[in-house]
C-alpha positions, 0 to 999 in steps of 0.5 A: 137488528139495527136500522142501519144493518137491516138496510144494508141486508135488504140491499143484498140481491138474494134478499131484495124480495123478503120482508123485514120481518123474514130478513130479521128472522134470517139474521137471528139464525145466522151469525156475523163474521168480519174479515181483514183484507187478504184474509182467506174466508174459504179454502178450496175443498173445504167442508163448509156448507154455509152461504155468505152474504156480503154486507160490507167490503169485497171478496175475490174468488181465486183458484190455482192451476196445477202449474201453480199459476193463480187464476182469478174468477171474479169478485163479489162486492157488498150486496152479493153473496157466495157459497150457494153451490155447496149448500145446494149440492153438499159438495166441497167448495170449488175455489178459494174466497179471499177478502180484498178489503176489510169485509163484513158478511152474515154466514147463513147455515145451509139448512136455513138457505135451503128453507128460504129458497123453498119458501121464497120463489123469487129468492130461488129465481135469483140464485138460478140467474146467478148460477146461469151467469156463472156457467156462461162466464165459465163457458166463455173462459174455457173458450178463451183458454182453448182458442186464444193466445195470451196476448189476445186474452189480454186484449179481450180482458181490456175490452171487457173492463172498458166502458164508454163515457158521457164524452164518447171516450172509451176507458177503464176507470180503475185499471187493475194492477198487472198482477190482477190482470194477468190472473184475470187473463190466465197469463203472466204479469210479464205478458201483461206488462209487454202488451200494455207497453206496446199498446201505449207506444202504438198510441192505442191507450194512454195511462193517466193515474189509475185511468186507462184511456183506449184511444181506438177500441175498434182497432183494438178489437181488430187486432184481436180478430187478426191474431185469431185469423193468424191462428186459424191460418197456422192450423191449416 
């Protein structure tokens, strides 16, 4: 294993508490794979049980509703990993994994993964924390889909992506394309387009290239709450 490869593997969160010798042994018992942008790595219901460590590039977790609508659950960047649930419970995959960029991954056999978890409690705790995060995220998504309208979900997705910069402005450094926003908010591209256009006309947001500046974050939050209140009144 080259020093560069060793350094990149050591950055993977799952391996951060392992010794260099343990990481080298893991690599010897696993195999390297490369995937081009847009290439499917795993399909839902696949019988594969391997765990994938992302060393270069980025992949996306996606699924399809019964209506055919594509739903994006999240992205896994370099230093992340995926596939641990099937390695643990032996069940089929629960989503599709697609390479967003040219990616290089280390494919770890399920037996090797389970052995690593058993022999390295810090690694096992890292997996538990990640699974807990997945459950909490899923709970939030279920709540959003159950209680919010499509417009509200777009507002909330914008707020989730936004960060305050050093100058005190609120912005999304690289706003996703409308198709990706729609997948994140579980709605249509047309709805996202209408929402973004209206926010811009009202002066709440401003687009500068890939950057989306939110001039009034508090107002956007109030608008989301107002829609929720209206829904509550309609239910009475």
